[in-house]
N, C-alpha and C positions, 0 to 999 in steps of 0.2 A: 686338814685343808678344807676350807669352806667350799660349798657347792659351786659358787660362782667362779672360784679359782680353778675348780676341776673341769669346768665346761669345755674350755678350749682343748685340753688334753683328751677328754673323752671323744670329742667330735673328730679330732685329727688322728687319734691313735686307735682307741678301742672301736670306734665306729667303722673305720676302714677295715679292721681285722674282721669284724662281724660281716661286712659285705663280702670280703674275700672268701669266707668259708660258708656263706649262705645261712649264717646263724640267725635265730630270732633275736631282735634287739632287746636288751635288758631295760628294766625300769629306769635305771640311771642313764642309759644311753638315750632313751626317749626324752628324759628330762633335759639332757644336755642339748639335744636338738632344739627343744622348746625354749630353753634359756638363751641359747645363741640367737634364735629367731627373734625373741623379744628384744634382745640387744640391738639387732639390726633395725627392727621397726622403730624403736624409741630413740636410737642415736644416729642412725644413718638415714632412715626414712624411706618413703616410697614416692616416686614421681607420679603425680596425679594431674593429668592435663585438663580435666573437666572442672570448670568453676562450680557447677552444681555439686559435684562430689567434694571438692575442697571446702565449700561452705558447710556441708554436713559434717565433715571431719572437724572443722573449726568449732562448730556449735557443740560437738560432743566432747571437746576438750583436747583435741590434737593440736600440735604446734604446726602452723602453716606458714611457710616462707616462700613466696613465689609459687612454683609448682611442686615444691618438696613438702611432704607431710610426714611428720614424726608422730607416731602413735604411742601414747603412754601405755605402760604395762597393764594398768588396771582396766583400761578400755578393751584391750585384747582379751583379757581373762573374762570380763563380763560378757563380751560378745560370744565367746566360745560357750559360756554357760547358757546363754539365752537361745542359741541356735538349737532347733529340735533334733532329737536323736532318731525319731521315727518320721518318715515322710510317706504320705499317700500319693502314689502316682496313679491318678485316676485315668481310666479309659473312657472313651466316648460311650462304649458299652460297659456298664458296671461289672459284667462278668470278667472283664479284662483288667479290673483294678489290681494294682500290685502295691503292697506295703513294704517299703525298704526299711530295714533296721539292722542293728548290730549283729554281725556274724550270719546274716542271711544273704546267700550268694545267688546272683542271677547273671545271665549272660545276654549280651545284645550283639547285633551286627556292628561291624566297624564302619567308620566314615572318616574323612569324606573323600571318595574317589573322584578323580577328575578325568579319567579315561576308562573306557570299557571295551571289551571284545563283543562286537555286535552278535547277539545270539542267532541271527539268521544269516548274515553275510560273512561272519567271522572277521570283519574288519576291525582293526584297532583304532579307535576314534575317541573324540571328546564326548563326554557324557551329556545327556540332554534331559529335559523335563520328563519325556516319555520313559527314559531309563529309570528315573527316580520313581515314577508311578509303578512301573513293573516291579522294581526291587522292593518297594513298600508292600506290594501285595504278597510278595514272597515272605517278607518278615511277618506280615499279618498271619500267614498260614502256618508258620513254624511254631508249634506249641511251646518249645523250650525257650523261646524268646518272648519274655513278658512285655518288652518295650520295643518300639520301632525307632531306630536311630537313622537320621538322614544319611543315606549310604553314598550317594553321588550328588554332584552339583548340576543344576539346570543351566548348563553353559550356553544354551541357545537363547537365554534370556539376559537382557542387559544387567550388569552388575548391581546398580543401585536398587533394583526391585527384585533381584533374583531370589532373595530370602522369602519374599511373599509368595512367589510362584512355587518355591520349594515347599512352603507350608500348605499351599492349596493342593499340591500333588499328594502330600501325605494325608491331609485331612480327608480327602476323597477316597483313599485307598487303604486305610486301616482304622479300626476302632480301638486300637491299643493306645497306651500313653506314648507320646512322641518327644524325642530329644532333638532339638534343632538350634542352630546358631542364627540369631536375628540379624546380625551385621548392622548394629547401630540402634539408637533410641527410636528413630522414626518408624523403622520396620517393627521394632519390638512393640510399640504402642498399637500398630495396626494388627499385629498378630494377637495381641491381648484382646482387641475388639473382635477379631474373628473367633477366637476361642470362647469369648463371653457369649457371642450370639449362638454358638453351638450348644452350650450348656444351659442357657437361659438367663444370662445376666452376670454382671461383675461379682455380685455377692455369692452367687452359686459357683462361680469360677474359683473364688477363694476357698470354698468348701471342697470343690472337686477340680483341682488343676489338671487339665488334660495334656499339658505341654510343659516341658522343662527347657529353660534357656541354657545353651552352652556358651560360656564366656571364658576368655583366656587373658590372664595377665600377660604383659609383655616382659620377657626376661631381658636384662636383669632388673627386677624391682620397679616395675612400672604398671600403672593402671591407665590404659588409654580410654577415651570416651566410649569407644565401641564396647568396652567391657563395663566400665564404671556406671555409665548411664543406663545400660540394660539391667545391671544388677539393681539399681535404684528403682526403676519402673517395675521390674519383675517382683521385687520385694513388696511394693505397695499393692500389687495386684494379686499377691499370693502365689505367684509363679516361682517354682524352685529354680535356683541358679546352680548349674554344674560348673564349678570353678576349676578349670583345667590349666594348670601350669604346664608349659611345654619348654622348659629350660633344656639347654644342651650343655652337658658337662664338657668342659674344655673349650667352649665357645661363648655362650651367654651365661655360663655359670662356672664355678670353680672346677678344676680338672679332677679333683677328688670327688667321689660319690657322696661322701659325708658333707663336704662343703656345698655341693650341689643341692643336697637335701635341705640344708639350712636356708638357702636363698629360695628354693621352691616353697618351703614351709612359710617363710615370711610373705611371699607373694600371695599364697592362698589365704593366709590369716588376715592380710590387709583387706582382701575382698570379703571375707567373712565379717569383719568389723563393719565395712561399708553396708553390707546387707542388713545388719542388725541396727545400725543407727538410722537407716532409712525406714525400717519397720521391725521393731523388736519381735523376735520369734519367727522371722522369715526363714523358710526352708532353704538349706544349702547343702551341696555335696562337696566333700573334700576330694578333689580329683587330680589326676596326673596323666600326662602323656610325655613325661620327661624322659629323655634318653641321653645318649652321648653323641658327640660330633665325630663322624668318620673323617679323620684328618686326611686320609689319602684321597678319598673321592668327594669330600666336602658335602656329604649327604647326612640325613638323619636315619640311622638304621633302626627302624621300629622293631625289628626282630632280634635285636642284640640282647645278649645275656644281661647287660647292664640295665636295660629297660625293665626286665623282669625283676631284677634285684631292687631297683628303685621302687617299682610298683609294690613289691612285697613290704618294703619299709613304709611306704605311704599308707598301705592298708593298716599297718600297725599304729601309725600316727593317728589315723582317723579313729581307731578304737581307743587310743589314748585320750582323744578329745571327745569321745562319744558322738562322733559325727558319721553319717553315712558316707561311704567312699565310692569312687568310680576310678578304675585304673585301666590303662591300655594294656593289651596283651600282644605278644609277638606271634 
């Protein structure tokens, strides 16, 4: 039986068995996920709302009809090959530089909290910019955390400019590399300007990127402008993109974990392609915060066993593609 004919059987049968028993995925199973994802990208396509992104896809040889973009197999394969396997996560202080590469493991604080327990009054309340400043100083002081991740939102700041205040709070309180979500192209460009001024210009920023942009495809199979346009501008500026799919098995993705992983993979790979056609060699992370939908409470259980199982598979996929990975933990 040909590989293509085996793909569906592997994904639906052997993949689910591997998940059930926590086994490491085989080379054939990884190939099956990859082949199924290529089929999704080339025959179903991705919804891309940004005209700028659609134009880039079209110029690179994708088929664009309205906001649907079908990405040919060769373009996906070329993009995986051109994305770097090693990324320098520069700190404002060079002693805090961290190089991420295959099978090198690091831990960071989680994000993004929207409520906190006040350390002084013990009140449970919405998070503020001051909370982010304090938490960033804590992350800066913990030696086992090589990176400072935006922990809480500055909810005392208006939404359209909140990302800029988040960035200011973090730049002033850590000299480590920072992971942050810009929340759109305008804020991304301003954050790039902020970072460039800190390191001494745009060219120096390309050599020593001190910030990584968190971007999230929208499940199922969509790249909204808040993701696509940030990926494009980040790629041009040499800023890594942390491409985090947050699919929900049983809600925005198939109910089987194998099926969820296929759509997750397609979403991330579509963003990898966009980064590479925007700037060949742009640094990207293959990332995941994909979990299941709790059908009883209609919530996202980040601590569920399924999230850990998916994260394990994502780490294996990233190694399959020779890309650095980032996964959520319970």
